[in-house]
C-alpha positions, 0 to 999 in steps of 0.5 A: 472469493468474498473473503478474498475481496473482503482481505484485499479491501482491508489490505488497501484501507490499512496501507492508505491509513498508514501512509496518512499516518506516517505523513502526520508523524513526519509533519509533527516530528513523531514516531515514523512507521518504517518503510519496510512496513509500507512495503510489506503492507503494499506487497501483501495486498495494499499496493493500491492503498499505498499509492493512493496515500502517496498521492492524497498526502503527497507522502514519499513522492520523491523516494524512487523506491516508492515511485517505482515500487509501489506500481510494481507492487500494484502490478504483483497484486492485480497478477495474484488477484487474477491467478486466485480468481481463476483457481477459486 
């Protein structure tokens, strides 16, 4: 269970950092992080980190797919955590 919690924590940190990196690249016109990657990171356990990144850096907040999608992915992440905790 400890490894699983470390995994979830790391995924959230990575997703949070990727959101910040993408915002920085957007500001300076650099190479952006693909939206597909941001969604995959969120789906693989980083939903809360992605949502926090949206709020902290005010990034992707006007994209309906992110405003609706990230909370849905957080719900999916929570369901997965509960199911895994029940069967461990």
